[in-house]
C-alpha positions as CSV (number, residue, x, y, z in Angstrom):
1,M,-14.2,-16.2,-0.2
2,V,-15.2,-12.9,-1.8
3,K,-15.8,-11.3,1.6
4,Q,-12.4,-12.4,2.8
5,V,-10.6,-11.1,-0.2
6,R,-12.5,-7.9,0.0
7,S,-11.5,-7.4,3.7
8,E,-7.8,-7.7,2.7
9,I,-7.8,-5.3,-0.2
10,D,-9.5,-2.1,-1.2
11,A,-12.2,-3.3,-3.6
12,S,-15.7,-2.5,-4.7
13,L,-18.4,-5.1,-4.6
14,F,-21.2,-5.2,-7.2
15,E,-23.9,-7.8,-6.5
16,L,-25.7,-8.3,-9.8
17,K,-28.8,-9.5,-7.9
18,D,-29.2,-5.9,-6.7
19,Y,-29.5,-4.6,-10.3
20,D,-32.4,-4.7,-12.7
21,I,-30.8,-6.0,-15.9
22,T,-33.3,-7.0,-18.6
23,P,-32.7,-9.1,-21.7
24,F,-31.6,-7.3,-24.9
25,D,-34.4,-6.2,-27.2
26,Y,-34.2,-4.6,-30.6
27,Q,-37.0,-2.1,-29.7
28,H,-34.8,-0.7,-26.9
29,Q,-37.7,-1.0,-24.4
30,N,-35.2,-1.9,-21.7
31,K,-33.1,1.3,-22.1
32,N,-34.0,2.4,-18.5
33,D,-32.7,-0.7,-16.8
34,D,-29.4,-0.8,-14.7
35,Y,-27.1,-2.3,-17.4
36,L,-25.5,0.9,-18.8
37,P,-25.1,2.6,-15.5
38,L,-23.5,-0.5,-14.1
39,V,-21.1,-0.9,-17.1
40,R,-20.2,2.8,-16.9
41,E,-19.2,2.2,-13.3
42,L,-17.3,-1.0,-14.0
43,V,-15.1,0.5,-16.7
44,Q,-13.7,2.9,-14.1
45,H,-11.8,0.0,-12.5
46,D,-8.5,-1.4,-13.7
47,H,-9.2,-5.0,-12.7
48,L,-12.5,-7.0,-12.5
49,V,-12.9,-10.3,-10.7
50,F,-16.1,-12.2,-11.3
51,A,-17.2,-14.6,-8.6
52,T,-20.0,-17.1,-8.7
53,P,-21.0,-20.0,-6.5
54,V,-20.2,-23.5,-7.6
55,Y,-22.7,-26.1,-6.5
């Protein structure tokens, strides 16, 4: 469904499986993961649609 909607509108696709996002830790040892760069990119968009499979 995501592929069909994306083919009909101009949209960016971010697949979270392609990012290295580690759990939060108070020692900030994960500061070099992909979380902040991804969020910085996401906030540039006016609308976000989250899609996940339902089994």
